[in-house]
C-alpha positions in Angstrom: -51.0 -32.6 -186.4 -50.7 -30.0 -189.2 -52.5 -31.0 -192.5 -49.3 -31.8 -194.4 -48.3 -34.4 -192.1 -51.0 -35.7 -192.1 -52.1 -35.9 -196.1 -48.5 -36.6 -196.3 -48.0 -39.1 -193.7 -47.0 -43.3 -194.7 -47.7 -45.6 -191.5 -45.9 -47.9 -193.2 -43.2 -47.8 -190.7 -46.6 -47.8 -187.4 -47.3 -50.6 -188.8 -44.4 -52.8 -189.1 -43.4 -51.6 -185.4 -46.9 -53.0 -184.8 -46.3 -56.1 -186.2 -42.9 -56.4 -184.5 -44.6 -56.0 -181.3 -47.3 -58.7 -181.9 -44.1 -60.9 -182.3 -43.2 -60.0 -179.1 -45.9 -60.0 -177.3 -46.7 -64.1 -178.5 -43.3 -65.2 -177.5 -43.8 -63.3 -173.9 -46.6 -65.2 -173.6 -44.9 -68.4 -174.4 -42.4 -67.7 -171.7 -44.9 -66.5 -169.5 -46.7 -69.7 -170.0 -43.8 -71.8 -169.6 -42.5 -69.8 -166.8 -46.1 -70.4 -164.8 -46.8 -74.0 -166.0 -43.6 -75.7 -166.2 -40.7 -73.5 -164.3 -42.7 -72.2 -161.7 -45.2 -74.9 -161.2 -42.5 -77.6 -161.0 -40.8 -75.7 -158.6 -44.0 -75.1 -156.1 -44.1 -79.2 -156.2 -40.5 -79.9 -155.6 -39.2 -81.7 -152.4 -36.4 -79.1 -151.8 -34.4 -78.0 -148.3 -32.3 -76.0 -147.3 -31.6 -73.3 -149.6 -33.4 -74.4 -152.9 -36.8 -74.6 -150.5 -36.7 -71.0 -150.2 -33.9 -69.0 -152.3 -34.6 -70.9 -155.6 -38.1 -71.4 -155.2 -38.6 -67.6 -154.8 -36.4 -66.2 -157.3 -38.5 -69.1 -160.0 -41.7 -67.3 -158.4 -40.5 -63.6 -158.9 -39.0 -64.4 -162.4 -42.7 -66.3 -163.5 -44.5 -62.5 -162.5 -42.0 -60.7 -163.8 -42.5 -62.6 -167.5 -46.6 -61.8 -166.6 -45.8 -58.7 -166.4 -43.8 -58.3 -169.2 -46.4 -59.9 -171.1 -49.1 -57.7 -169.9 -46.9 -54.2 -170.5 -45.9 -55.4 -174.1 -49.6 -56.1 -175.5 -50.8 -52.8 -173.8 -48.5 -51.1 -175.3 -49.3 -53.4 -178.8 -53.3 -52.7 -178.4 -52.3 -48.5 -177.9 -49.9 -48.3 -181.2 -52.4 -50.3 -183.1 -55.7 -48.2 -182.0 -53.9 -45.5 -182.9 -52.2 -46.6 -185.9 -55.8 -47.8 -186.9 -57.2 -44.5 -186.2 -54.6 -42.0 -188.1 -55.1 -44.4 -191.5 -58.8 -43.9 -191.0 -58.5 -40.1 -190.2 -55.7 -39.7 -193.2 -58.6 -41.2 -195.3 -61.0 -38.6 -194.2 -58.9 -35.9 -195.2 -58.5 -37.5 -198.9 -62.3 -37.5 -198.8 -62.6 -33.9 -197.8 -60.1 -32.5 -200.0 -61.3 -34.3 -203.1 -65.2 -33.3 -202.4 -63.4 -29.6 -202.4 -61.7 -30.1 -205.5 -65.2 -30.9 -207.1 -66.3 -27.4 -206.0 -63.0 -25.5 -207.2 -61.7 -25.7 -203.8 -58.0 -26.6 -202.2 -56.4 -26.5 -199.2 -52.9 -25.3 -198.4 -50.8 -25.4 -195.5 -50.0 -21.7 -194.1 -47.3 -23.3 -191.6 -47.4 -23.3 -187.8 -50.2 -26.0 -188.2 -52.1 -23.9 -190.1 -53.9 -23.8 -193.4 -56.4 -22.1 -195.6 -58.7 -22.8 -198.7 -58.4 -20.9 -201.8 -60.0 -21.9 -205.2 -57.9 -24.0 -207.4 -58.8 -21.6 -210.5 -60.5 -18.5 -210.4 -63.6 -18.4 -213.0 -62.0 -14.9 -214.7 -58.6 -17.2 -215.2 -60.3 -20.3 -216.7 -59.6 -21.1 -220.1 -61.7 -20.6 -222.9 -64.5 -23.0 -222.6 -63.9 -24.4 -219.6 -66.1 -24.5 -217.1 -65.7 -24.4 -213.4 -67.5 -26.0 -210.9 -69.4 -23.8 -208.8 -69.2 -23.5 -205.2 -70.6 -21.0 -202.4 -69.1 -19.0 -198.9 -70.7 -21.7 -197.5 -69.0 -24.7 -198.9 -65.5 -23.1 -198.3 -66.2 -22.4 -194.7 -68.1 -26.2 -194.6 -64.4 -27.4 -196.1 -62.3 -25.6 -193.8 -64.6 -26.8 -190.6 -64.1 -30.4 -191.7 -60.4 -30.3 -192.0 -60.2 -28.5 -188.9 -62.3 -31.2 -186.7 -60.3 -34.5 -188.8 -56.9 -32.5 -187.7 -58.1 -31.8 -184.3 -59.1 -35.7 -183.8 -56.0 -37.0 -185.4 -54.0 -34.2 -182.9 -55.7 -36.6 -180.2 -55.5 -39.7 -181.0 -51.5 -38.9 -181.7 -50.7 -36.8 -178.7 -53.0 -39.2 -176.3 -51.1 -42.0 -177.1 -47.8 -40.6 -176.2 -49.3 -39.7 -173.0 -50.5 -43.0 -171.9 -47.4 -44.9 -173.5 -45.4 -42.5 -171.2 -47.6 -43.1 -168.2 -47.3 -47.3 -168.9 -43.7 -47.1 -168.9 -43.1 -44.8 -166.0 -45.4 -47.1 -163.5 -42.1 -49.5 -163.4 -38.5 -47.6 -162.4 -37.0 -51.1 -163.5 -38.7 -54.0 -165.0 -42.3 -54.1 -166.2 -45.5 -53.2 -165.1 -48.8 -55.0 -164.7 -51.1 -52.4 -166.0 -53.4 -54.0 -168.6 -55.3 -51.5 -171.3 -57.0 -53.0 -174.3 -57.2 -49.6 -176.2 -55.8 -45.8 -176.3 -59.3 -44.6 -175.1 -59.5 -46.5 -172.1 -56.3 -46.0 -171.0 -56.6 -41.9 -171.4 -60.3 -41.7 -169.9 -58.5 -43.1 -166.6 -55.9 -40.0 -167.0 -58.8 -37.6 -167.3 -61.1 -38.7 -164.9 -58.3 -39.0 -162.4 -57.5 -35.1 -162.9 -61.2 -34.8 -162.8 -61.6 -36.6 -159.2 -58.6 -34.7 -158.1 -59.9 -31.4 -159.0 -63.0 -31.8 -156.7 -61.3 -33.1 -154.0 -58.6 -30.0 -153.9 -60.7 -27.4 -155.0 -64.0 -28.5 -152.8 -62.7 -30.3 -150.0 -65.4 -31.5 -147.3 -66.9 -28.3 -148.4 -67.9 -30.1 -151.7 -72.2 -30.6 -152.3 -73.8 -34.0 -152.2 -73.4 -34.3 -155.8 -69.9 -33.3 -156.1 -69.1 -36.2 -153.1 -71.3 -38.7 -155.0 -69.6 -38.6 -158.1 -66.1 -38.4 -156.8 -66.9 -41.5 -155.0 -68.3 -43.1 -158.2 -65.3 -42.1 -159.7 -63.1 -44.0 -157.3 -65.0 -46.8 -156.7 -65.5 -47.5 -160.4 -61.6 -46.4 -161.2 -59.9 -48.2 -157.8 -58.4 -50.7 -159.1 -56.9 -48.8 -162.1 -53.1 -48.2 -162.1 -53.0 -45.6 -164.2 -55.8 -43.6 -162.4 -54.6 -44.5 -159.3 -51.0 -43.2 -159.5 -52.7 -39.7 -161.3 -55.3 -39.3 -158.7 -52.6 -39.6 -155.9 -50.1 -37.0 -157.6 -52.1 -34.7 -158.5 -54.2 -34.3 -155.2 -50.9 -34.7 -153.7 -50.2 -35.7 -149.9 -50.4 -32.9 -147.9 -53.6 -31.9 -149.6 -55.0 -35.0 -149.1 -54.8 -35.2 -144.9 -55.3 -31.5 -144.8 -58.8 -32.7 -147.1 -59.2 -36.0 -144.6 -59.0 -33.9 -141.5 -61.2 -31.2 -142.5 -63.7 -34.3 -143.4 -63.1 -36.1 -139.8 -63.6 -32.5 -137.7 -66.9 -32.6 -135.9 -67.5 -28.9 -136.0 -68.0 -29.0 -140.0 -69.8 -25.9 -141.3 -71.3 -28.3 -144.4 -73.7 -30.6 -144.7 -71.3 -33.2 -146.4 -71.0 -35.3 -142.9 -74.2 -35.5 -141.9 -76.3 -36.0 -145.4 -73.5 -38.7 -146.7 -72.6 -40.1 -143.2 -74.0 -43.6 -144.3 -71.7 -43.4 -147.5 -68.2 -42.2 -145.8 -67.1 -46.0 -144.9 -67.4 -47.0 -148.3 -65.8 -43.4 -150.1 -63.0 -44.3 -147.4 -62.4 -48.0 -148.6 -62.7 -46.9 -152.1 -60.1 -43.8 -151.4 -58.1 -46.1 -149.8 -58.0 -48.9 -152.7 -56.9 -45.9 -155.0 -54.4 -44.7 -152.6 -52.8 -48.2 -152.2 -52.5 -48.9 -155.7 -50.8 -45.6 -156.5 -48.2 -46.8 -154.0 -47.1 -49.8 -156.0 -46.4 -47.4 -159.2 -42.5 -46.6 -159.5 -43.0 -43.3 -161.3 -40.6 -40.6 -159.7 -43.9 -38.6 -158.9 -45.3 -41.3 -156.9 -42.1 -41.8 -155.4 -41.8 -38.2 -154.0 -45.4 -39.0 -153.1 -44.9 -41.8 -150.6 -41.3 -39.4 -149.3 -43.6 -36.6 -148.5 -46.1 -38.3 -146.8 -44.0 -40.1 -144.4 -42.3 -36.8 -143.6 -45.9 -35.6 -142.9 -46.4 -38.2 -140.5 -45.5 -36.7 -137.4 -46.5 -33.2 -138.1 -50.2 -31.7 -136.7 -52.7 -31.0 -138.8 -55.1 -28.3 -137.8 -59.0 -28.7 -138.5 -61.1 -25.9 -137.4 -60.5 -26.7 -133.9 -59.1 -29.9 -133.2 -56.1 -31.1 -134.4 -54.4 -34.6 -135.7 -51.2 -36.1 -136.4 -50.6 -36.9 -140.3 -49.9 -41.1 -139.1 -53.1 -40.5 -137.5 -55.0 -39.5 -140.8 -53.3 -41.4 -143.4 -53.6 -44.8 -141.3 -57.8 -44.7 -141.5 -57.2 -44.5 -145.2 -54.6 -47.6 -145.2 -57.2 -49.8 -143.5 -58.2 -50.9 -147.2 -56.1 -51.6 -150.2 -52.3 -53.1 -151.2 -49.7 -50.5 -150.1 -46.3 -50.8 -151.3 -44.0 -52.8 -149.4 -41.3 -50.2 -149.8 -43.7 -47.6 -148.8 -45.2 -49.5 -145.3 -41.3 -50.2 -144.1 -40.3 -46.6 -144.4 -44.2 -45.6 -143.1 -43.6 -48.2 -140.0 -40.6 -47.4 -139.2 -40.9 -44.1 -138.8 -44.2 -44.6 -136.9 -42.8 -46.5 -134.3 -39.7 -43.8 -134.0 -42.0 -41.1 -133.6 -44.5 -42.7 -130.6 -41.3 -43.8 -129.1 -39.9 -40.3 -129.0 -43.7 -39.3 -127.5 -42.9 -41.9 -125.2 -46.5 -41.8 -123.9 -48.5 -42.2 -126.9 -52.1 -42.7 -125.8 -52.0 -39.0 -124.9 -51.3 -37.4 -128.0 -53.6 -39.5 -129.8 -56.4 -38.1 -127.3 -56.6 -34.6 -128.1 -60.2 -32.8 -128.0 -62.3 -32.2 -129.6 -62.3 -35.9 -130.3 -62.0 -36.1 -134.0 -63.9 -39.6 -135.7 -61.1 -40.3 -138.5 -62.4 -44.2 -139.4 -65.9 -44.2 -141.1 -65.8 -48.2 -141.7 -67.8 -49.3 -139.1 -69.5 -47.8 -136.1 -67.2 -48.7 -132.9 -63.3 -47.2 -133.5 -63.0 -43.7 -133.8 -59.2 -44.1 -135.8 -57.7 -42.2 -133.7 -54.9 -44.7 -132.6 -53.2 -44.9 -135.9 -51.1 -48.3 -135.1 -54.6 -50.4 -135.7 -55.4 -49.0 -139.6 -51.5 -49.4 -139.9 -51.3 -53.1 -138.8 -54.3 -53.4 -141.2 -52.1 -52.6 -144.3 -49.6 -54.9 -142.8 -51.7 -57.8 -142.4 -52.8 -57.2 -146.4 -49.4 -57.0 -146.7 -47.6 -60.1 -145.5 -43.9 -59.4 -147.1 -43.8 -55.9 -145.3 -44.9 -57.4 -142.8 -42.3 -60.4 -142.3 -39.8 -56.9 -143.0 -41.6 -55.1 -140.1 -41.7 -57.7 -137.6 -37.9 -58.4 -137.8 -36.5 -54.8 -137.7 -34.8 -54.1 -135.0 -32.6 -50.9 -136.2 -33.4 -48.4 -135.6 -35.8 -49.7 -133.0 -37.3 -53.2 -132.2 -40.6 -53.1 -134.0 -41.9 -55.9 -133.1 -41.0 -55.7 -129.3 -42.7 -52.4 -129.3 -46.4 -53.5 -130.9 -46.2 -57.0 -129.0 -45.7 -55.8 -125.6 -43.9 -52.5 -124.6 -46.5 -50.0 -126.6 -49.5 -48.6 -124.4 -52.7 -49.4 -125.4 -55.9 -47.6 -124.9 -59.4 -47.4 -125.8 -60.7 -46.1 -129.2 -64.2 -47.6 -129.0 -65.5 -45.8 -126.0 -69.3 -46.8 -127.0 -67.9 -50.5 -127.3 -67.0 -52.8 -124.9 -65.4 -55.1 -126.7 -61.8 -56.0 -127.3 -59.2 -53.7 -128.2 -59.3 -53.0 -132.2 -55.6 -52.1 -132.4 -54.4 -55.4 -130.6 -56.8 -57.4 -132.8 -55.3 -55.8 -135.9 -51.6 -56.4 -134.6 -52.5 -60.1 -134.2 -53.3 -60.2 -137.7 -50.1 -58.3 -138.9 -48.1 -60.9 -136.6 -50.2 -63.6 -138.3 -49.3 -62.6 -142.0 -45.4 -61.7 -140.9 -45.0 -65.6 -139.6 -47.0 -67.1 -142.1 -46.8 -64.8 -145.4 -50.6 -65.3 -145.6 -53.1 -62.6 -145.1 -56.3 -64.4 -144.3 -56.1 -67.7 -143.2 -59.5 -68.5 -143.2 -60.4 -67.6 -146.4 -61.7 -70.7 -148.8 -58.4 -70.0 -151.4 -55.9 -69.0 -149.0 -52.7 -70.0 -149.9 -49.4 -71.0 -147.9 -46.2 -70.5 -149.2 -43.1 -72.1 -147.8 -41.7 -70.6 -144.8 -38.6 -68.9 -145.7 -35.9 -67.6 -143.2 -37.3 -65.0 -142.8 -41.0 -66.2 -141.7 -39.0 -68.4 -139.3 -37.2 -65.7 -137.4 -40.2 -63.8 -137.2 -42.0 -66.3 -135.6 -38.9 -67.2 -133.4 -38.7 -63.5 -132.2 -42.3 -63.5 -131.8 -42.6 -66.4 -129.5 -40.1 -65.0 -127.6 -41.6 -61.7 -127.1 -45.1 -62.9 -126.5 -43.9 -65.4 -123.8 -41.9 -62.6 -121.8 -45.4 -60.5 -121.5 -46.6 -63.5 -119.1 -50.0 -62.9 -117.4 -49.7 -59.7 -119.7 -50.7 -61.7 -123.1 -53.3 -59.6 -124.5 -56.2 -61.7 -125.5 -56.7 -60.2 -128.3 -53.7 -62.0 -129.6 -54.4 -65.3 -128.3 -56.3 -67.0 -131.2 -54.2 -65.1 -133.6 -51.1 -67.1 -132.0 -52.9 -70.1 -132.0 -53.3 -69.9 -135.4 -49.4 -69.3 -136.0 -48.4 -71.8 -134.4 -50.5 -74.0 -136.2 -48.9 -72.9 -138.7 -45.8 -73.3 -138.0 -47.1 -76.8 -136.6 -43.7 -79.0 -137.6 -41.6 -77.4 -135.3 -43.8 -76.4 -132.7 -44.8 -80.3 -132.7 -40.9 -81.2 -132.6 -40.5 -78.9 -129.7 -43.7 -80.2 -127.6 -42.8 -83.7 -128.1 -39.3 -83.7 -126.8 -38.8 -80.3 -124.7 -35.7 -81.1 -123.3 -34.0 -81.2 -126.9 -32.7 -77.8 -127.8 -35.3 -77.5 -130.8 -35.2 -74.2 -133.2 -38.5 -73.4 -131.0 -37.5 -72.7 -127.5 -40.1 -75.1 -125.3 -40.2 -73.0 -122.5 -41.5 -70.2 -124.2 -43.7 -72.6 -126.1 -45.1 -74.0 -122.4 -45.7 -70.3 -121.4 -47.4 -68.9 -124.4 -49.3 -72.1 -124.7 -50.7 -71.5 -121.2 -51.7 -67.7 -122.1 -53.6 -69.4 -124.9 -55.1 -72.1 -122.8 -56.7 -69.4 -120.7 -59.5 -69.3 -123.1 -61.6 -72.1 -124.3 -62.2 -71.0 -128.0 -58.1 -70.1 -128.3 -57.6 -73.4 -126.3 -59.4 -74.9 -128.9 -58.0 -73.6 -132.0 -54.5 -74.9 -130.8 -55.7 -77.8 -129.8 -56.9 -78.0 -133.9 -54.0 -76.5 -135.3 -51.6 -79.0 -133.5 -53.8 -82.1 -134.3 -52.9 -80.7 -137.7 -49.0 -81.2 -137.4 -49.2 -84.6 -136.0 -51.7 -85.6 -138.3 -48.9 -84.6 -141.1 -46.4 -85.6 -139.3 -48.2 -89.3 -139.5 -49.0 -89.4 -142.8 -45.1 -88.2 -143.7 -42.8 -90.6 -141.2 -42.4 -94.0 -143.2 -38.7 -94.7 -141.9 -39.3 -95.1 -138.2 -43.5 -95.1 -138.0 -43.3 -95.6 -134.3 -41.9 -91.8 -133.6 -44.9 -90.6 -134.9 -46.9 -92.3 -132.6 -45.2 -91.6 -129.8 -43.9 -88.1 -130.4 -48.2 -87.6 -131.0 -48.8 -88.9 -127.5 -46.3 -86.3 -126.4 -47.5 -83.3 -127.8 -50.8 -84.4 -126.3 -49.3 -84.6 -123.3 -47.6 -80.9 -123.3 -50.9 -79.4 -124.1 -52.2 -80.9 -121.8 -50.2 -79.6 -119.2 -50.6 -76.0 -120.7 -54.4 -76.1 -120.2 -54.1 -77.6 -116.3 -52.0 -74.6 -115.1 -53.8 -71.7 -117.2 -57.7 -73.1 -115.6 -56.5 -75.4 -112.2 -56.3 -74.5 -108.9 -56.2 -71.3 -107.2 -53.8 -69.5 -109.8 -55.0 -71.1 -112.8 -58.9 -70.0 -111.8 -57.9 -66.9 -111.7 -56.1 -66.7 -114.8 -58.4 -68.4 -116.9 -61.4 -66.5 -117.8 -65.3 -66.8 -117.8 -65.5 -68.7 -121.0 -64.1 -71.9 -119.1 -67.1 -71.6 -116.3 -69.6 -72.1 -119.1 -71.3 -75.1 -119.2 -71.5 -76.5 -123.1 -70.2 -78.5 -125.5 -67.1 -77.0 -127.6 -67.3 -76.3 -131.4 -64.6 -76.6 -133.2 -63.9 -73.3 -135.0 -60.8 -72.3 -137.8 -59.7 -75.0 -140.1 -56.0 -76.6 -140.9 -53.5 -74.0 -140.7 -50.5 -76.0 -142.6 -48.8 -74.7 -144.9 -48.9 -78.0 -147.0 -50.0 -81.1 -146.7 -49.4 -84.2 -148.5 -52.4 -85.8 -148.1 -54.6 -82.3 -148.7 -58.3 -82.7 -147.9 -58.2 -86.3 -146.5 -55.9 -85.2 -143.8 -58.4 -82.3 -143.4 -61.1 -84.4 -142.7 -59.1 -86.7 -140.2 -58.3 -83.6 -138.4 -61.8 -82.1 -138.3 -62.4 -85.9 -136.9 -60.0 -86.3 -134.4 -60.7 -82.8 -132.8 -64.3 -82.8 -133.0 -64.3 -86.3 -130.9 -62.1 -84.8 -128.5 -64.1 -81.9 -127.4 -67.5 -84.1 -127.7 -66.2 -86.1 -125.1 -68.3 -86.0 -122.5 -65.2 -86.4 -120.1 -64.0 -83.7 -121.4 -66.4 -80.8 -120.8 -64.2 -78.5 -118.6 -65.5 -76.2 -116.1 -63.8 -75.0 -112.9 -65.0 -78.2 -111.5 -64.2 -80.7 -113.6 -60.5 -80.2 -113.5 -59.8 -80.2 -110.4 -56.2 -81.9 -110.4 -53.9 -83.6 -113.1 -55.4 -87.2 -113.0 -58.9 -86.0 -114.0 -57.2 -83.6 -116.8 -55.2 -86.2 -118.2 -58.0 -88.5 -118.0 -59.8 -86.7 -120.6 -57.8 -87.1 -123.4 -59.3 -90.8 -123.9 -61.3 -90.2 -127.3 -58.6 -87.8 -128.6 -55.8 -90.0 -128.3 -57.9 -93.4 -129.4 -58.5 -91.0 -132.7 -54.6 -90.0 -133.4 -54.3 -94.2 -132.5 -56.6 -95.2 -134.9 -55.3 -92.7 -137.4 -51.9 -94.2 -136.7 -52.8 -97.8 -137.4 -54.8 -97.1 -140.5 -51.7 -95.4 -142.0 -49.1 -98.1 -140.4 -51.0 -101.2 -140.7 -48.5 -103.7 -142.4 -45.6 -102.1 -140.5 -47.9 -102.7 -136.9 -48.3 -106.3 -137.3 -45.0 -107.0 -138.6 -43.8 -109.5 -135.6 -40.8 -107.7 -135.5 -42.6 -104.6 -133.8 -44.4 -106.1 -131.2 -46.6 -103.4 -128.9 -48.5 -101.8 -132.0 -51.6 -104.1 -132.2 -55.0 -102.2 -133.5 -56.9 -103.1 -130.3 -54.6 -102.8 -127.6 -50.5 -101.5 -128.5 -51.1 -98.9 -130.5 -53.4 -97.2 -127.7 -50.4 -98.2 -124.7 -48.1 -96.7 -127.0 -49.5 -93.5 -127.1 -50.4 -93.6 -123.4 -47.5 -93.7 -122.5 -46.1 -91.5 -124.6 -49.0 -88.8 -123.5 -48.0 -89.2 -119.9 -44.3 -88.7 -120.4 -45.0 -85.8 -122.0 -47.1 -84.6 -118.8 -43.9 -84.7 -117.0 -41.4 -83.4 -119.4 -43.9 -80.6 -119.8 -44.0 -79.8 -115.9 -40.6 -80.0 -116.2 -40.2 -77.1 -118.5 -42.4 -75.1 -116.7 -40.4 -75.4 -114.0 -43.3 -76.7 -111.7 -42.4 -80.5 -111.4 
């Protein structure tokens, strides 16, 4: 900024713009509040069905989110403009004061064009009017005035140019719509951009040869700014996808000649997490540079990256950086499709991934080497449920769900640990996210959205694929599948309680999957508790024909018993069930109610806990290989379970049950008799569905 621009500057129009923006912010705030507290709140509570339950509700939710982002962006722009306006006004005042000090010493400042200026005397002493004394000044006074003016102009230029930089960066965050990036002033925004450039410079120029001090500085920057949108985008694009992959490949090489991986080994896990958060946030940006970054990263996935002695595919490297962070859904979709296509092309992926010498590309935890790229990618999907749903529903150009749930060869990526297969564990979590829209069902603040048609399709496809695996059903997916069935408990309950009628979910497939889940005692416990949640919801909400909910409860219990019997009884069952059934001891209740909604809330949850606990604590229900010799003993162990369900039903339908017109539903006998008969019928129908009758 030159001296005449600042000296003659009138900031009235900028002030008017700021006032106008303040009006926009206030209006958007009201719209955001109305959209969230009125429109969205009512939509969430509305008892909609059909199209309204999915399309309209989802549209309203997204619209409310757009209003929120619009308000955030408008406020950020207003605050940055106001901050810049106030600074420029202050610099103009400082300039006027400096010029006045100069005049008092017979000094003036004039522009020389091109941004320059010169300090000269106002009146030369030799040309002063007779009798007029000209103020004295020293050469140092002229130099000091020059320096003061230059500092003021430099600061004003900095304020003006950085404001333009951060405003453009904010707008670039969203190609369409609005960005949720929030900044209260210009300084914090420009600081984020400069720190991103500083961090990128360390990584690009030093790589794995950076000193421990440089590593600590880089890790500190990533940790401090890992949730900052401007930092995320600037850092990722400044480093670039290829340089990022080269860096991680070199860092992972076991033959590193530097001491970074040795002296900082205990910090590499946190560093990996911070880097993942930054890169994930960066993909949320819609800037042209970031979109190009994403496309290039996907293309680099199938390329081999050479370290000093070992090689790794781009997919292997990048997937380890995707274990943390919220990656953009579109990026995950493109990345996942490309990864599956590459693996199917390789035909036997484990042999390609197990290259020598073995690189340890994952430092989060001690067991997993990070050689299987599907583990990191599945973890990323579990953190982004919408992307998970898209991935598991994709059938072209290849069937992604069929590949990861059944066809894909798995291999041991933690040879020093004998635990479950990490990739299959991650796949189970991603599958649950796909069918439910939920990242972590056990999180205290987990919210379960209404199921969309896409969720139901993912559940239907998953059920069919997993049923087709038969006795090759991966043990790592048992608990996740139990949670998935519970999340779709209303449809599962319908199919289990009336298996001979065509339902949305296939009863035969449900029997096979339930049988495979029942091979493990803890997984079976989870399934039982989930279905108790569905049964309880049915009892609470069935008011038109209360007798039907009691009947369905018994039939579903019978269905589950048959699944357990087939998994644990007889010569075949004993070979199928794992060692958990042979351990003597009481059951323990695990997990929680995983239903997308419940009309009775916490009260119903407590009922489910009681029913499940009583059933599992029943001395007659301590199942081991000897205690479940035949159907008769298996079915006799359900006494407390059915009694507690009947008690719950009677509590909710007392007036109906005591009406003389509804004979056979009395408290002390009738309700128990009805549910017992339904359970027996459920046993027989389940046998028929499974083909063992």
